[in-house]
C-alpha positions as CSV (number, residue, x, y, z in Angstrom):
1,M,67.7,5.8,10.6
2,N,69.0,9.2,11.4
3,I,70.5,8.7,14.8
4,G,74.1,9.2,13.7
5,S,73.5,12.6,12.3
6,N,71.3,13.9,15.1
7,A,73.7,14.3,18.0
8,R,72.6,16.6,20.8
9,L,74.2,20.0,20.4
10,F,74.8,22.5,23.2
11,T,74.6,26.2,23.0
12,I,76.0,28.2,25.9
13,G,73.5,30.4,27.5
14,M,72.2,29.0,30.8
15,A,74.2,31.5,32.8
16,I,75.4,31.0,36.4
17,L,73.2,33.6,38.1
18,G,75.0,36.9,38.7
19,L,72.7,38.7,41.1
20,L,72.8,42.5,41.1
21,A,75.1,44.0,43.7
22,G,74.0,46.4,46.4
23,C,70.6,44.9,47.1
24,A,70.8,44.3,50.9
25,E,67.2,45.5,51.2
26,D,65.7,42.8,48.9
27,Q,66.8,39.6,50.5
28,R,63.6,37.8,49.6
29,W,64.2,38.4,45.9
30,R,67.8,37.4,46.1
31,S,67.1,34.3,48.1
32,A,64.4,33.2,45.6
33,M,66.7,33.8,42.7
34,Q,69.6,31.9,44.3
35,E,67.3,29.0,45.1
36,G,65.9,29.0,41.6
37,D,69.4,29.0,40.1
38,S,70.5,26.1,42.3
39,A,67.4,24.1,41.2
40,L,68.0,25.1,37.5
41,R,71.6,23.8,37.6
42,S,70.6,20.6,39.3
43,G,67.9,19.9,36.7
44,D,64.9,20.4,39.1
45,Y,62.9,22.5,36.8
46,T,59.7,22.4,38.8
47,H,61.4,23.8,41.8
48,A,63.2,26.3,39.7
49,E,60.1,27.6,38.2
50,E,58.4,28.0,41.6
51,S,61.4,30.0,42.9
52,F,61.6,32.3,39.9
53,V,57.9,33.0,40.0
54,A,58.3,34.0,43.6
55,A,61.3,36.1,42.7
56,R,59.3,37.8,39.9
57,K,56.6,38.9,42.4
58,E,59.2,40.5,44.6
59,A,60.9,42.1,41.6
60,E,57.6,43.6,40.4
61,V,57.3,45.4,43.7
62,L,60.9,46.4,44.2
63,D,61.9,47.1,40.5
64,P,58.8,46.9,38.3
65,H,60.7,48.2,35.2
66,G,64.2,47.6,36.0
67,K,67.2,45.3,36.2
68,R,65.9,42.8,38.8
69,L,62.8,42.1,36.8
70,A,64.7,41.6,33.6
71,E,67.1,39.2,35.2
72,T,64.1,37.3,36.8
73,L,62.2,37.1,33.5
74,S,65.4,35.8,31.7
75,Q,65.8,32.9,34.2
76,L,62.1,32.1,34.1
77,G,62.3,32.1,30.3
78,Q,65.1,29.6,30.5
79,V,63.0,27.2,32.6
80,N,60.2,27.4,30.1
81,R,62.5,26.8,27.2
82,E,64.0,23.7,28.9
83,L,60.5,22.4,29.5
84,G,59.6,22.9,25.8
85,R,57.1,25.7,26.4
86,Y,58.5,27.8,23.5
87,P,55.8,30.5,23.1
88,R,55.9,31.2,26.8
89,A,59.7,31.3,26.8
90,E,59.7,33.7,23.9
91,S,57.3,36.1,25.6
92,L,59.5,36.2,28.7
93,F,62.7,36.6,26.8
94,Q,61.3,39.4,24.7
95,E,60.0,41.2,27.8
96,A,63.4,40.9,29.4
97,L,65.1,42.2,26.3
98,A,62.7,45.2,26.1
99,I,63.5,46.1,29.7
100,R,67.3,45.8,29.2
101,E,67.3,47.9,26.0
102,R,65.5,50.6,27.9
103,V,67.7,50.4,30.9
104,Y,71.1,49.7,29.4
105,G,70.9,50.8,25.8
106,P,71.4,48.7,22.6
107,A,75.1,47.6,23.1
108,H,75.4,46.4,26.7
109,A,76.5,42.9,27.7
110,E,73.0,42.3,29.2
111,I,71.5,42.9,25.7
112,A,73.9,40.1,24.4
113,A,72.6,37.8,27.1
114,S,68.9,38.3,26.0
115,L,69.9,37.9,22.3
116,T,71.6,34.6,23.2
117,D,68.4,33.4,25.0
118,L,66.2,34.2,22.0
119,G,68.8,32.8,19.6
120,E,68.8,29.4,21.3
121,L,65.0,29.4,21.5
122,Y,64.7,30.0,17.7
123,R,67.4,27.4,17.0
124,L,65.4,24.8,18.9
125,Q,62.5,25.5,16.6
126,G,64.5,25.3,13.4
127,L,64.4,29.0,12.7
128,Y,68.0,29.1,11.8
129,A,68.3,32.5,10.0
130,Q,66.7,34.3,13.0
131,S,68.9,32.3,15.4
132,E,72.1,33.0,13.6
133,A,71.4,36.8,13.3
134,L,70.8,37.0,17.0
135,H,73.9,35.1,18.0
136,Q,76.0,37.1,15.5
137,R,74.7,40.3,17.0
138,A,75.5,39.0,20.5
139,R,79.0,38.2,19.4
140,E,79.5,41.7,18.0
141,I,78.4,43.3,21.3
142,R,80.6,41.0,23.4
143,E,83.6,41.7,21.2
144,K,83.2,45.4,21.8
145,V,82.5,45.1,25.5
146,F,84.9,42.3,26.5
147,G,87.3,41.9,23.6
148,A,87.8,39.2,20.9
149,D,89.6,36.8,23.2
150,H,87.1,36.8,26.1
151,S,85.2,33.8,27.3
152,K,81.9,35.6,26.6
153,T,82.8,36.1,23.0
154,A,83.8,32.5,22.8
155,E,80.4,31.5,24.1
156,S,78.7,33.3,21.2
157,L,81.2,31.7,18.7
158,N,80.1,28.3,20.1
159,N,76.5,29.2,19.7
160,I,76.9,30.3,16.1
161,A,78.8,27.1,15.3
162,V,75.9,25.1,16.7
163,V,73.4,26.8,14.3
164,Y,75.8,25.9,11.5
165,Q,75.9,22.3,12.7
166,D,72.2,22.0,12.8
167,Q,72.1,23.0,9.1
168,R,75.0,20.5,8.3
169,R,77.3,23.4,7.5
170,L,80.2,21.5,9.0
171,A,82.9,23.4,7.1
172,D,81.6,26.6,8.5
173,A,81.3,25.2,12.0
174,E,84.7,23.7,12.5
175,P,86.9,26.8,12.5
176,V,84.4,28.7,14.7
177,L,84.4,25.8,17.3
178,Q,88.1,25.6,17.2
179,R,88.4,29.3,17.8
180,A,85.9,29.1,20.7
181,L,87.6,26.1,22.3
182,A,91.0,27.7,22.2
183,I,89.7,30.9,23.9
184,L,87.8,28.9,26.6
185,E,90.7,26.6,27.3
186,K,93.0,29.6,27.8
187,Q,90.6,31.8,29.8
188,L,88.6,29.3,31.8
189,G,90.8,26.2,31.7
190,P,90.4,22.8,30.0
191,E,88.2,21.3,32.8
192,H,85.6,24.0,32.9
193,S,82.0,23.1,32.1
194,L,81.7,25.7,29.3
195,T,85.0,24.4,27.8
196,A,83.5,20.9,28.0
197,I,80.3,22.0,26.2
198,T,82.4,23.4,23.3
199,R,84.6,20.3,23.2
200,D,81.4,18.2,23.1
201,N,80.1,20.1,20.1
202,L,83.5,19.6,18.3
203,A,83.0,15.9,19.0
204,K,79.6,16.0,17.3
205,L,81.2,17.5,14.3
206,Y,83.8,14.7,14.0
207,Q,80.9,12.2,14.5
208,A,78.9,13.8,11.7
209,Q,82.0,13.3,9.5
210,G,82.3,9.7,10.5
211,Q,85.4,10.3,12.6
212,H,84.2,8.3,15.6
213,A,87.6,7.5,17.0
214,R,88.2,11.3,17.3
215,A,84.8,12.0,18.7
216,M,84.7,9.4,21.5
217,P,87.5,10.7,23.8
218,L,86.0,14.2,23.5
219,Y,82.6,12.9,24.5
220,Q,84.0,10.9,27.4
221,R,85.9,13.8,28.8
222,A,82.9,16.1,28.5
223,L,80.8,13.6,30.3
224,T,83.2,13.3,33.2
225,I,83.4,17.1,33.6
226,H,79.6,17.5,33.5
227,E,79.0,14.7,36.0
228,T,81.3,16.7,38.4
229,A,80.0,20.2,37.5
230,F,76.3,19.3,37.6
231,A,74.2,16.8,39.5
232,P,74.4,13.2,38.1
233,N,70.7,13.4,37.1
234,H,71.0,16.7,35.3
235,P,69.7,16.9,31.7
236,I,73.1,18.1,30.4
237,V,74.5,14.8,31.7
238,A,71.8,12.8,29.9
239,R,72.6,14.6,26.7
240,N,76.2,13.7,27.0
241,L,75.1,10.1,27.5
242,E,73.1,10.2,24.3
243,N,76.0,11.5,22.3
244,L,78.4,9.0,23.6
245,G,75.7,6.3,23.0
246,D,75.5,7.5,19.4
247,T,79.2,6.9,18.9
248,Y,79.1,3.4,20.3
249,R,76.1,2.7,18.1
250,A,77.9,3.9,15.0
251,Q,80.7,1.5,15.8
252,N,78.2,-1.4,16.3
253,Q,78.9,-1.6,20.0
254,Y,75.3,-2.0,20.8
255,P,75.4,-3.2,24.5
256,Q,77.4,-0.2,25.5
257,A,75.0,2.1,23.6
258,E,72.0,0.6,25.2
259,V,73.2,1.2,28.7
260,L,73.9,4.8,28.0
261,Y,70.5,5.4,26.2
262,Q,68.7,3.7,29.0
263,R,70.4,5.9,31.6
264,A,69.6,9.0,29.6
265,V,65.9,8.0,29.4
266,K,65.9,7.5,33.2
267,I,67.5,10.9,33.9
268,F,65.1,12.8,31.6
269,R,62.1,11.1,33.1
270,K,63.3,12.1,36.6
271,S,64.4,15.6,35.8
272,L,62.0,16.7,33.1
273,G,59.1,14.2,33.4
274,N,57.6,11.7,31.1
275,D,56.0,14.3,28.9
276,H,59.0,16.2,27.6
277,V,60.6,16.4,24.2
278,D,64.0,15.3,25.5
279,T,62.4,12.2,27.1
280,A,60.8,11.5,23.7
281,E,64.1,12.0,21.9
282,A,66.0,9.6,24.2
283,M,63.2,7.0,23.8
284,S,63.4,7.3,20.1
285,R,67.2,6.7,20.1
286,L,66.7,3.7,22.2
287,G,64.0,2.5,19.9
288,Q,66.3,2.9,16.9
289,L,69.0,0.9,18.6
290,Y,66.6,-1.9,19.2
291,E,65.4,-1.8,15.6
292,L,69.0,-2.2,14.4
293,Q,69.2,-5.4,16.4
294,G,65.9,-6.7,15.1
295,L,64.2,-6.2,18.6
296,Y,61.0,-4.9,17.0
297,S,58.7,-5.6,19.9
298,Q,60.9,-3.5,22.2
299,A,61.3,-0.7,19.6
300,E,57.7,-0.2,18.7
301,P,56.3,1.1,22.0
302,L,59.2,3.5,22.4
303,F,58.5,5.0,18.9
304,Q,54.8,5.2,19.8
305,Q,55.4,7.0,23.1
306,A,57.8,9.4,21.4
307,I,55.1,10.3,18.8
308,A,52.5,10.8,21.5
309,I,54.7,13.0,23.6
310,R,55.7,15.2,20.6
311,E,52.2,15.5,19.3
312,K,51.0,16.6,22.8
313,L,53.8,19.2,23.3
314,Q,54.7,20.3,19.8
315,G,51.5,19.7,17.8
316,A,50.7,17.0,15.3
317,E,52.1,19.1,12.4
318,N,55.5,19.6,13.9
319,P,58.5,18.4,11.8
320,Q,59.8,16.5,14.8
321,V,56.6,14.4,14.8
322,A,57.3,13.7,11.2
323,G,60.7,12.4,12.1
324,E,59.2,10.0,14.7
325,L,56.6,8.8,12.2
326,K,59.4,8.1,9.8
327,N,61.1,5.9,12.4
328,L,57.9,3.9,13.1
329,A,57.3,3.6,9.4
330,G,60.8,2.1,8.9
331,L,60.1,-0.3,11.7
332,Y,56.8,-1.5,10.1
333,E,58.5,-1.8,6.8
334,A,61.2,-4.1,8.4
335,Q,58.4,-6.3,9.7
336,N,56.7,-6.4,6.2
337,R,53.7,-4.4,7.6
338,L,53.8,-2.4,4.4
339,E,50.3,-0.8,4.5
340,Q,50.9,0.6,7.9
341,S,54.3,1.7,6.9
342,E,53.0,3.6,3.8
343,D,50.4,5.4,5.8
344,L,53.1,6.7,8.2
345,Y,55.4,7.8,5.4
346,K,52.5,9.7,3.8
347,Q,51.8,11.5,7.1
348,A,55.5,12.3,7.6
349,L,55.9,13.8,4.1
350,G,52.7,15.8,4.4
351,I,53.9,17.4,7.6
352,Y,57.3,18.3,6.1
353,E,55.7,19.8,3.0
354,Q,53.5,22.1,5.2
355,A,56.1,23.0,7.7
356,V,58.6,25.9,8.1
357,G,62.2,25.3,9.3
358,Y,62.3,21.6,8.9
359,D,65.4,19.5,8.2
360,R,65.4,19.2,4.4
361,E,68.1,16.5,4.5
362,V,65.8,14.4,6.7
363,Y,62.9,15.2,4.3
364,A,64.9,13.9,1.4
365,K,65.8,10.7,3.3
366,T,62.0,10.2,4.0
367,L,61.3,10.5,0.3
368,K,63.9,7.8,-0.5
369,S,62.6,5.5,2.2
370,Y,59.1,5.8,0.9
371,A,60.3,5.2,-2.6
372,S,62.1,2.1,-1.5
373,L,58.8,0.8,0.0
374,L,56.9,1.6,-3.2
375,R,59.4,-0.5,-5.1
376,R,58.7,-3.4,-2.8
377,K,55.0,-2.9,-3.7
378,Q,55.8,-3.0,-7.4
379,R,55.0,0.7,-7.9
380,S,58.3,1.7,-9.6
381,G,56.8,4.8,-11.4
382,E,55.7,6.5,-8.2
383,A,59.1,5.5,-6.6
384,E,61.1,7.2,-9.4
385,R,59.2,10.4,-9.0
386,L,59.9,10.5,-5.2
387,E,63.6,9.7,-5.8
388,E,63.8,12.6,-8.3
389,R,62.2,14.9,-5.8
390,A,64.8,13.8,-3.3
391,K,67.6,14.6,-5.7
392,V,66.3,18.1,-6.3
393,V,66.0,18.8,-2.6
394,L,69.5,17.7,-1.9
395,K,71.0,19.6,-4.8
396,R,69.3,22.8,-3.8
397,L,70.4,22.3,-0.2
398,S,74.0,21.7,-1.4
399,L,74.0,24.9,-3.4
400,E,72.6,26.9,-0.5
401,N,75.2,25.6,1.8
402,Q,78.0,26.5,-0.6
403,S,76.6,30.0,-0.9
404,Q,76.6,30.3,2.9
405,G,80.1,29.0,3.2
406,K,81.6,32.5,3.4
407,T,80.5,33.1,7.0
408,A,83.2,31.1,8.8
409,A,86.0,32.8,6.8
410,D,85.4,36.0,8.8
411,V,86.3,34.2,12.1
412,P,90.0,34.8,13.0
413,P,92.3,31.8,13.4
414,A,92.7,30.2,16.8
415,P,95.5,31.5,18.9
């Protein structure tokens, strides 16, 4: 079970649309962009995409190689990223970045916005080195343009910390998050949605450390703010619900967790559709909760649906699919369906070993789980070899994390 260490993290990059000034002659483009932005903030991605496509047509006539088209491409890329269409999103973001570099030069705030878009896209795909480099470059630009204590700089600090958290570099992430939160609370106020996002990420850090009592009030406050700032059926609200549900689950408060997970599934289905990775993630969490309670018949179809959705959208060789296979393998093992369980563990390990950018801690846990199954089948020699492999992976990961631990020391202390 990996639910407790898989809290939903938020980067800050879905900007409130800042339409270009002095454009009275292009009302159709402006109207389409405003309509798309409104739909994007409410979680209606289908409507948002339609509006931004219409805006792109107008921009290609009015401003074929300029600022309007870059802004339109950036917003359209965000929609595709939210819908899990990563190659399409990357193409749009790269095109927007190329235009902005040509129009603004290499050190403009708009360049930082494009770097942030791409950094989040790469993070979602587990490409952490690329993601961190882009977010660091965006931070450097924003510090020069806005200053070290500006909210835009704090946004980049938050995003860098999220990349660290994804890699379990919690000691690196904490001072960066604290610095970002202090800036945002001072510049935007404690109830602002961007402040809430950073506070939510800090809660995830506490949760990963097992400090659930510290995490819960931060989650609850972020949820309240986001329910006010966004529509109640927005995906951001659903992600808050998942995180709060994780905290209840970790404290064995299963009925409370179930209500939150079910609500998250419902929101994702309504806003993103049945075939979306976020819908699959919410189903998987709910399935893991049912498994913990021995409700195997309720857990199994949720795991199977999550696998099917991820295979369809991300491909059968994606590490996220391997994680779902591991969940189903654990369920079958709990039911003494050992042959089915072993087949799924083998599939999961095969995917991890061929993939790039997967979570090696989860890979090590899968090795250990498969070894436990093999011991039940009286195959202790094979089990020992898998356990040794898991130790090697975890030791190497620990050494790498220690060598990377210098990064956060460069961040100034919170004011």
